[in-house]
N, C-alpha and C positions, 0 to 999 in steps of 0.2 A: 738580302743575304750578302754579307761583305765578301769581297774577293780576298783570297789568301795568297800568300807569297808563292811565286812559281818555283816549284822544286822538281817538276817532272815535265817531260815532253808531251805536249798535247797533240793528239792526232785529230784531223777533221772527222766528224761523224755524220753519216747520212741521217736525215730527220727521223726516219722510222727504223733506226738501228735496233731499238727495243720494241718488240711487238706491243701495240696498245698505247704507246707513248710517242709523242713527237718532240724531239729534242730541239730547243729553240736557241739557247745561247749558254755559254759557259759563265758561271757566276763565281766559281772558285776552283783553285787547283791546290793540290798538296802532294805529299810524298807518296800517297797510296793511289792517287787518281784524280779525277775531276768531278765537279758538281755542276749539273746543268739545270737551268730553268726549263721545264718541259710542260707539255699539255697532255693530261690524261684524256684520251679520246672518248672513252666510254661515258665519262661524266662531264667532260668539257671544263675541267678545273686545272688551275696551275699547280704543279708539284715540283719538288726538287728530286733529281735523279743523281745518286752518287755512284759512279762507275769506277770499278777497280781497274788499275792500269793492267793492260794485257800481259806485260812481261811479269808483273807481280802475280797475276792470276795463275801462273805456272808453278808458283811456290806454295806448297801446302800450308806453311806457317802463316803467310799473308792471307791466304784464303780463310784460314781459321780465325784470324783476327777480324777480318771483314764480316764473317758470319757471326762473330761474337757481338759486333756492334748491332747487327740486326736483331739478335736474340735479346740484347739488353733493352733496345727500344721497344720491342714487342711486349716486354714485361712491365712497361711503364705507361700509364695514362694519367697525365697531370697537365693542368693548364699552362704551367711554366716549363714544360719539357716538349721538345719537338717530337711529334708522333710519327710512327712509321705507317706507310700505306701498303707497301708491297715489297717483295724481294724476288730475285730470280737469277737466271744464268743465261747468257748468250752463248754463241758458238765459241767466243774467245775470252769471255770475262764474266764477272759477276756484278750485280747491281742491287742497290737499295732505293726504294721510292719513299720519299718522306714528305711531310707537310712543308709547303713553301712559305717561308717567313719573309714577307716583303717589308724589310726595314733595315736599319743600320746595325752594326755590331757594337758591343760595349766599347771597343777600342775607338770607334768613330765618335761615340757619344762623349767620351772623356776629352776629346779635342774641342767640344762645343763650349764656347765661352759662356753660354747661358745655362750650363749644367749646374744646378744648385745642390748643396749638400743634402737638403731634405729629399729631393727627388732621388739622389744617389742612394740614400739609406732605404727608401721605399723599394727601389729596384733591387738592392742587395737583399732585402728581406724576401722578395719573391724568389731570388736564386736560392737562398737558404731553404725555403720551403720545398723547392723542387729537389734539392739534394737530400733533405731529410726524408722526403717521400721515397726517393731511390734507395737510400740506406735501409729504410724499413722493409724494403722488398729485396734486400740482399744484393743491390747493385752499387758498386763503387765506381766513380767516374774516372779518377786518376789523371785527368788532364784539364782541370779547370783553369781558364785564362780568359781575358777579355774577348779574344777572337771567337771563342766558343759560346758566347752569350749574345743572342740576337734580340731585336725588338720588333714586335709585330705591330706595325702601324694600323693595320685593319682591325686589330682587336684592342685599340686604345693605347698602344705603346707598351704592352706588358712584355716582360722579359721572358725569354725561352732559352733553356739550356740545350745545346746540341753537341754533336761529335762525341759519341760514346765508344769510339774505336778502341780505347784502352780499358773499357769498363770490365769489371769482373762480376760474374753472376753469383758466385758463392766463394767465400774465402778458402774453403777446403777443396771444393771441387775444381777451383780455378788455378790451384797451385801449379799443376803440370802445364796448363796452358801458358801461364806466365813464364815458366821455366823455358818452354819452347821458344816463346817470343824473345826472351833475353838471349838465348843461344843464337838467334839469327841477328843479333846486334840491332834490334829495333829499339829506338829511344822510348822509354816508358814514361813519357810526360814532357813538359817544357821546363827547362832548368830553373828559370827565374821564379817559377810557381810551385816547384816540387818540395815536398817535405824532406828533411835530412835522411830519414830512413829509406825513403823512396829512391834517393840518389845513390845510396849505398847498395841496396838490394831490393829491387822492386817486388820481389816475391814475398817479402815480409810486410809490405805496406798494407794496412787495413783502412777502414773508413776514416780513421783519424788523420790520414794523409790529406783527404779532401778538406778537413777542417783547417789544416795548415794553409792549404791553397786559398780557402775563403778568407783567412786572415791577411794574406798577401793582397787579394783583391780589394778588401775593405780599406787597407792602408793606401793603396794606389788611388782608389776612388776619392778619398778624403784629401790626400796630399798631392797627388799628381805624379808620383814616382814610386817604385817598389822599394821596400826597406832593404838595406844592405848592412851587414855587420852589426855594430852597436848603433842601431838606428835611433833617431829622435822620435819620441811619441808624437802622434798626430797633432795634439794641441800645442806642442812646442813649435812644430813646423808652421802651423796655422792657428794662431791664438783664438780665432773666432770659433773654433770647433769646440764641441762639448767635451770636457775633460774625461767624462765617463767612457768615451770611445777608447781612451788609452788602455784601460784595463781589459776591454774586450779584445782589442788587437793583440795585446801582450799575451793573453791566455791562449789565443789561437796559435801564436807563433812560438810556443815553448818548444825547445829542441827535442824533449822527450815526449812521446805520445801520451804517457800516463799523466803528464802535467797539463795537458790541454783539456778543452771541453771533451767529454767522453761521448757526446752526441750533438748533432746539430740542434736538437730540441733544447738542450741546455744553452747553447749559444743564442737561440731565439729569445729565451727568457730574459737575458741581459740586454738584447738588442731592441726588443719591442718598445720599452719606455723611451728610447731615443728617436723613434721614427715619428715624424709629424703626422697627425691624423689627417690633416688636410691634403697631404701629398699622396693620395691613393694612386689609382692607375691614371697615367697621363703621359703624353709624349714630352720628352725633354729636348727634342731637336728644334732648331730654329725654323719657324714657319715663314712662308713668304710675307705674311702680314707683319711679323716681327722684324724681318729684315727691312721692309719698307718703313716701319716705324723708326728704326735706328737712323735711316737716312733722313727722315723728316726732322728728327731731333737735331742732327748735325746741321741741316739747313737752317733750322730755327735759331741755333746759337750764332751762326754766321750773320743772319739778318739782325739779331739783337745788337751785335757789335757794329753793324754797318749802316743802319737806317735810323730814322727819327723815332721819337717816343711813341708815336701812334703804332708803328709796326712793332715796336718793342712790346706794347701791350697785347698786340695780336699774337706775338710769339709766346707770351706768357700764357695766353688762353689756350693755344695749341698744346703747350707743355702740360698744362693742367688736365686737358682732355686726355692726353696720352697717358698720364699717371693714372687717371681713372680707368682707362682701358686696361692697363697692366693689372690694376687691383681687381678688376672684374674677371680678367683671364685667370688670375691666381685663385679666385674663389670658385672657378668652374670645376666641378667634381663629378664623379660618377652619378648617374641618375638616382640610384638607390639612396645615396647619402643626401643629395639635395631634397629628395622627396620625403625623407624621414627627419628632416630638420624641424626643430621646435619653432613653429611660426608665431607662437604666442596667441594670436586670435583664434578662437574656436566658435563655430556657429552650428548649434544643433539643428537638425532637420528631421522631419517625420513624414516622408512621402508614403503613399499606400503601397501595399505589397501583400505577400502571403508568407506566413511563418508557420510551418508545421513542425512543432517540437517533437511530436511522436516519431515522425520519420526523419527529423533533423534536416529539414529542407527549407531554404529561404529563397524567395523570388521577388525581385523588385518590379513593381508595376501594379496592375489592377488586382485587388484582393481586399478581404475584410480587415486585414491587420495594418499596423503602421510599422514601418521599418526604421529603426533608430540610426541616423547618420550623424557624423560629426565632420564638418568641413573645416579645413585649416588652410591659411594662406589665401590663394586665389579662390574666390567663391564660385561654385558650380551652379548650373541651372538644372533642376531635376524635373523631368516631365515624363509621366507614365513609367516606362521601363528604361529610361535613358538618363544617365548622368553626363551632362555636357559642360565643357569649359569653353566659353566664348573668348574673344580677344580681350585682354586686359593690359593696358599700357603701364599700369603701376606695378602689377605683380605678375611674374612669369611662371611661378610655381604654385601648384595647388594639390592638396591631398584630401580625399574623402574616405573616412573609416566607416565600415559597417559595424556598428557598436553592439555586437552580440556575441555571446559565448555559448556554444552548444555542448561543450565538454565531450568531445568526440575522440575516437581513436585515430581517425584519419580525416582528410578534408579534400574537397574538390571545389575550386573557385574558378568560375569561367565568365567570360563576357565577349561580346562582339565589339571590336575596337576599331575606331576610325581616327587617324592622325593626319593633320594637314599643316603644312608650313604657312606662315603668315606672309601675305603679299605686301611688299613695302613700296614706298613711293620713289620718286626720281632722286631724292636726296640721300638714298641709302648708300651709294658709293662714298659720299662724303662722310657719313656717319661711320662706315666701315673703316675709313682711313684713321679716324681718331679713336674709335672704340673697339675696333676689331670685328671680325665676322660674328654674326649672331649664331647661337647654338642651334642645332637642329631641333625641330619639334619632336617630342618624345612622349609616348604614353606607357603606362606601366600597371600591371597587376601586382599587388604586394601582399605579403603576410608580415605584419608588424607586431613586435613584442615590446619589451621595455626600450627606452631610448637607446639608439645605436644598434639594435638587433632587428634584422629584417631579412626577407628574401624578396627580390624584385625581378619580374619578367618584363623586359623593356623592348619596345619596338620604336623605330624611328620613322618620321614622316618623310625623310629623305631617301628611304629605300634601303638603308643599311641592314646588315644581318641582325636578327634579334639577339639579345644578350640576356644571360641569367646572372644576377649579382646576388651575393649573400654576405652578411656580416652577423655571425652568431657567437661572437666572443672567442678569445684565444686564437687558435689557428684555424677556426672555422670561418674563414672569410676568403673571398676571391670573386672572380668573374670569368665567364666563358661565353664565347659567341658560337653560333652554329648556323650553317646555311639552311634556308628553307627547303623542305622536301620539294621535289619537282612537281609542278602543277598546283602548289598551294601558295596562298598569300597570308600575311600576318594579320588576318582580320578576326578570326575566332581563336582566342587564347585561353589556356587553362593551366592552373597550378594544382597539382594533385599530390597528396601525401598518402602513401599506402598504409592502411591501418595495421597491417601485419609486420612489415619490415621497417616502416618509417622512411622509406626512400621517397625523395621528392622528384617529380617529373614535370618538365615544362612541355606542354603539348600545343600543337597548332592544328586547326581544322576541327571538324565535328563529325559525329556519327562514324560511319565506316571509313571516312577519309581522314580521320584524326591520326596524326603522326607525332612521335616525340622529337624534341629539339635537343640534339646532343646527348650526353650521357646523363644518367640519374645522379642526383646529389644524395649521398648516403648520410642520413641524419641519425638513424638508429631508432629503436623502439621508444626511447625517452626523448623524442624529438621536441616535445613541448617545453622541456626544461631548457633547451638551447635558446629559446626566446625570452627567458627570464620571467615572463608572465604569459597567460593564455594568449596565443597569437590571434589577431583579428584581421580579416580581409580588408583591403583598401584598394582604391584606384588613385592614380596620380597623373598629372599633366605638367609638362615643361614646355615653355615657350609658345608653340603654336596653339591651334584649336584641337580639342580632343573630345570624343564621344564614346561612352561605354553603354552598349545596349544589351538587353537580355542578361542582366546581371543575376547570376545564380550561385548560391552557396549551399553546398550539400555536405552534411556530416557523414563520414564513413565509419562504420563500426567493425570491430573484429568479428569475423564470421564465427558463429557458435559451432562448437564441436558436435557433430551429429553422431549419436550412439546408435549403431545398427539395432533395429528392433529384433528382439528375441521372441520368437513365436514358441509359446509353451504348448507342447503336444501332450495331452493327457493320455497317459498310458493305460491301456485296457488292463483290468485286474487279471492277475495270473489265474488260469482256470483251476478251480478247486479239484484236487484229485478225487476220483470217484471212491465212495466208501465201499469197501469190499463187502459183499453180502455176508451176513452172519450165518454161520453154519446152522442148518436146521436142527432144532432141538429134538432129541429123541422122544417119541411119544411115550407118555407115562402109561404103563399097562393098566387097563381097567379091570378091576376084579370081576370075576364072573358073577352074573346076576342069577340068583336061583329062580327057576321057573315055578310060578305058583299055579295051582289048579284053577282053571277058569271058574268064576263065580256062577253059581246056578241062577238061571233066569227066574225071576219071581213068577208065580203062577198067574195066568191071565185073569183079569177081573171081569166077572160076568155081570152085565148091567141088567138090573131087574126092570121089567117093563112097567111103565107108569099106568096105574088103573085109570080108566076113563072117568071123567068127572060126571057127577049126577046133575041132571037138569032139574031146575026147580019148576 
């Protein structure tokens, strides 16, 4: 973090002045207070503590401005914006705890003789994306200048915007706050970078004032000075510059806000064609090896003029080696870009494994199926469940694609990763002098689509923090690094895309110990369209030796909607009302029966006796 010009009296602070933090040294001073490099005791990490001057802490307007900076940072989470960690109050003052950026400011970078236009444009694009993100969330910076742009060496030299002390959270809700700050005669920006309307009345300045400041920054990056009055276009001051830059700068610096770009997104549309693709994230400051190389060149030129033809030939050889070193260093790019380069040679491979299309599950290793692989560049050795990359002196980069498409809603791709640096011989220091230091050995899990579109989870054999890189067209590109969770190592990695939200997570560890690395990458439900073609999982290796074991690809589907079961209860039929008894019918009177005289009994029949028969 660059030191600022001293404008306030600094008082010595005890190391534990703020509970939970140990203040180590002052890294910057300004009109509102001091910035310390400090140690967060609970996590053992370096942070930056911004402490409001004790005298200003008694003024409510300065406290409001200080609180506003904390609120603005809390609303923003972007790789190119310094993030806030904590805020609080001591007995005598207020403080903000922010991410510590260990690198130079843009002001220091612009003094670097090796700072090239291509690198400057790529850095400026990162700043524009940060401001566009802030504007989309209602935050206006109002004080963009080289001192407020820092470079994070630990994250590959990416630019980070800081110092949101004058930021507004909302144009309407912030009007009274701006009025109060103006009434206390606080400068609302830095004069050389302020828009005309901001200099007249800061309360009326909107997001287009930041676009004016971006135009000043771009002109100064290209030309080396700020534009004044009727300035000459950049290509007139430096004929080697692309003339299309003139129109971009001119539109940013229109006196009337209505004539400028109406959003940073519009500015990016005109800027992107001018940014070299090869100058992605990279440090622009002079490394010790580069300084040693310049001295070696000067010595070589002196020897060429001073000694015989034999030494002249040696000097020519040294110069040729140095030029090769510069060319190699210029080609060094982020791991994702190197691993997705079209290597030309393709080698199909069909090791055994298991592919269960019903459950959308693929496992490399023993099984009844063959897993289709396509190796590019450095050829791997596939044994059982392992894809290994041994040392190859001719090729440093290799990629192996698992050539299968499961047509899924989400995806989980995991492997156990081992990465080792190559051990070099005794002549390595001599080689390093002419060709520069070798790149660290790196392994990566990738999801690749059409050329130039990918997501890569990269780990280093040198023990650096893992990084997630992505390039999915348009503004969907970037990189972020994240520290490993305590107690875990970068051995088991996983890329997971949620089938419902489309959010991509980078995970480390397995089972109950699995933890996310950094924030999720929001791709949306149509995430597959960002890749241009159905994305395929792949593994990649750079420089050293790499091994990918237990490679598993699992398709994730959208959970089906469960309709609660409706139990139909058959209702008993309503009881039939009883039929009322019919009234008894009146008996029909029976006519009287006439009594008849009883019939006279017939006279008894007298049986005549049978006469006895005569015997013969």
